[in-house]
Structures are given as C-alpha cells and as structure tokens.
N, C-alpha and C positions, 0 to 999 in steps of 0.2 A: 760275377767272377772278378777276382782281384787282378790287378795289373802291376807288374814291377815298375820301379821308378825309371829304369833305363828304357823299358818298352814304352812307357807313357811319354817320356821325353822325345823318343824317336818318332812316335806317332804325331805328337804336337808339332815337331819340326817339319814334317812332311806337309801337314795341313797349312802351316804358316807359309811354306814355300809356294803352295798352290794359291792361297789367298793373296800372296804378295803380288801376283800378276793380275789381280782383280781389283779394279778401282771403281766400285759402285757405292751406292748408298749404304750407310752403316748397318741399318736394320736388315737389308737383303744380304749383306756380307756375313752377318752373324748367323743367318739361317743356313748359309752355305757351310760355314765352319761347323755348325752342329750336325749337318747332314754328312759331311765328309768324316768327321770324328766318329759318328755312329757307324758309318759304313766300314771304316778301317778297323774299328774296335770289334764289330761283329765278325768280320772275316778272320781276325787274329784269334778271337775267342774260339771259333770253330777249329782252328789249327791246334790250339791248346787242348781242347776237348778230345781231338782225335788221337793225341798222344797220352791221354789220361791225366792231364794236369788240371789243377784248379786255379792256376795262376798264368796269366799271359806274360810270356817272357819276351825279351828283345828279339830273339830269333823268330818268334811267331810273327811279330810285327814286320821284321825284315822280309820274311817270306811273302807276306801279304803285299807289301810295297813293291817287291820285285815283280809281282804278277800284275801290278796296276800300270796304268799309262804314265807317260812322262808328265811331271807337274804342269808344264806349260800347255800340254794337250788337254789336260783335265780342266785347267783354267779357261782355255778357249771354248771348250764344250759347254761349260757353265755360262759363259758370257754370251753365247748364241741365244740363250733364253732372255738375257737382260739387255742386250745391246739396243734393241728397239725402244726401250723405255728410257734411255739416256737422253736428257734434254740437250739438244744440239744448240751451240752458241751461234747467234746471228752476226751480221756484219757490224752492227752498232757496238755491241759489247766487245767484239774482237778488235775493232778499230780503236776503241778507248784504251784497251789493254796494250795495243801496239804503240800508241802515242806515249803512254807512260813508260813502256820499255825503251822507246827511242830516246826519250829524255834521259833516263837513267843510264842507258848504254853510252850516250854522248858524254855524260859526266865521267863515267868510268874510263872512256877512251882518253879524255883530256888528262886524267890522273895518270894513266898508264904511259902515255906519250911523254908527259912531263918527267916521270921517273926514269924513262929510257933516255931522255935528252940530257938530263942534268950531268951525268958523267962525261958527256961529250963537250960540254960548254967550254972547259979549259983549253980544249984543242982548237976551238973556233972563237977566240976572243973578239968581242964586238960583232959576232956573226948576225945577231938579230938587232935590227934598228927599229926603235919605236918612235914614231912621229905623231905629233898632234895636228890634225887637220884644222882648217878654218872653221868648220862646223863643230869642233870640239871632239870629234871622234878620233880614236887611236888607230894608227895604221902600222902594221908590222911588215917589215921587209927584211930581206937577207943581204948582208954586206957583200957576198960573193956567190957566184953560181954554184961552187962546190958546196958551200954551206947550205944553200937552198936545196940542192939535190939530196944531201945527207939527211936533212931534217924532213924532207918530203918522204923519203924512204921510211924513216922512223915513224912518221905519221901513218903511212900506209900499212906498215907491219903492225903497229900498235892497234890500229883500227880493226884490222883483220883478226888479230888474236883476241881482242876484246869481244868482237861480235861472235866469234866461234864459242868462246867461253860463256858468254851471256845467253845466247839463244840455243846453240846446239848442245852444249854440255849440260846446262840447267834443265832444258826440256828432256834430254836423253836420260838424265839421272833422276829427276823428280817428276817430270811430266808437266811442268809449268815454269814460267818466268815470274819475276816479281809482279809485273803488270797483270798477268793472268791470275796469279794468286790473289791479288787485290780484288779482281772482278769475280773470283770464285770459279775460274775456268781450269780445265784440265785437257791435255792432249793425250789421246789414246789411239791405238791401232783401230782400224775399222771393224775388227772383230770384238772390240771392247776391252782387250787386254792392254797392259802397259806398253808404252812406246819405248823404243831403244835408241841408241845413238845413230844408227843407220837411218831410221825413219826421221829422226830429228834433223839430221844433215840434209836429207832430200827436201823436206818441207820448208827448210829455212834458206835454201839456195838463193832465192831472190834477194833476201836481206844481206847475205854474204857478198853477193855480186854488186850490191849497192846501186842497183838499177831501179830508179823510180818508175820508169815506164813499165818494167817487168812486174813490179809490185802492183801497179794499177791494173795491168792486164790480168794478173793472177786473181785480184779481187773481183774484177768484172766477170771472170769465168764462173766464180761462185754465184754471182747475182744472176747471170744469164743462163748458164748451162747446168750448174749443179746446185740450184736454189733449194731443191727438195732435200738433198743430203747435207746442205750447208758446208760444202767443202770447197776450198780454193783449188786452183788447177794443180798446184804442187802438193796439196793434200791428197788429191787423186793419185798422183804419181807415187807418193810415199805411203798411200793407203792408211791415212790417219784422219781422225775427226777431233773436233774441239767441242767439249761438252761442259754444261754447268755442273759443278760438283754437287750441289744440293737442290737441283731442280729437275724433276722428271718431265719427259716429253708429254705434252698435252695431246690427248687423242680426240 
C-alpha cells in the first residue's frame, strides 16, 4: 500500500524520537528501527483499509500514534531487553577518563577565571604581586585583603560554573564528557535509556562539591558494595550506569 509523503514523515519522526532515547549498538538499534517502522506502518495500513483507501494518509498515522505509548515509555520497554547486554565500564577505564576530564576542566577553569578577572584588573592596580623565590619558582600574592577576597570569589565562581558546564551539562546533553568520549564510554540511566540533566547533576555532586574524600568514598562504594553493577555510590542515587559504547557484556 502507498503512503503519503506527510504520513511517512510523521511516522519516521516518531520512530526517530523513540530511538533517540536508545543508546545501544548500531546493529541492534537498526533492528529496533525496522521493527517500529513495520509496526506503525501495519497499524496505519489497517486504518486506511478500514475507510476503503489504498493510500496511508497522515491522519491514519496520527491515529495510530495517538493510540501508542509515550516515546520514552516505548524506548524504556525496548531497553529492558538490551540493558543486560551493555558492557559496564570498570574502575580503571572510568578513572582514566576522569583524569583526562580533570586536566581539561582545570585548563578550562583557568581560561574562564582569566576572562572574568581581566575586566577587574584596572580597578585593582598592582593587586597581584609576582615574586621569584630562591629556588626559581614563581609566587603569586595579593597586594591587599580586598583584592585577595575579590579574586578568590572569582576563582570560586569560575570553577563552579566551569565544573557545572563541563560535567553536568555535557553529560546531560550528550551522555559523555571529552574524557569519556576518548575512552568510548557513555552514561545512561539504569534502564538503558539516555541520561538527563537531573541524573547528571546527582551523579556529579562529589565533583561539584570539590571533596576529594567524598570522591574516594564514592569510588570505594563501587569497588566494595556495587562491584557487580559497577556503579559508584552517586550512580546508585542517580540511577545511572557507565557503559562501553562498542563493547557488549561478556557472559
């Protein structure tokens, strides 16, 4: 049976929305695309036949989609089948990715703080004193307590904004940071669907708080208590997992 251009576009749009919440291996994803497309096409075709038409129109597709579940619910239902096959990332690959991210985030923080500080330098002439120590190292001090307080606040705000953008925003939007991308890792919800900003914020709280002891404790919880699921403590709270993009779980 023929299908109109508008109907086909509407059907493809719905399939794209569903698959957009599914981040699994490409071959498996294409199987889901074909299955969903066939399901929606067959249902729309039956509606077209019931009104004696030989062409599937947009209204037929719209009626079919209206009777179907929400795209996120459909994606979650599919992922229940695949989530156990996702290769969970261990402590080593995640640690390497974190070290890379930490270096890049520090560089980004220095750039952001410098850009925020430059406009204030004319108001604090000679505020920063650079001294060369006996061993040849450079020592930076502030000429006044006010200057020290202002630039300390700028550093704190710049660091917080950079960390939020680097870890929370990037993971919430794309599911990975540059470090995770380089290691082929992705962050997903524990049902296998794509992570959102809320989950990203929760799992990255130790990094935003800047507490080394909390980061270590979070990692130890993964090694001691949640070794099987390979989840940090805050992964458990956020209900997230970290997986290898192109590596299935070995059974």
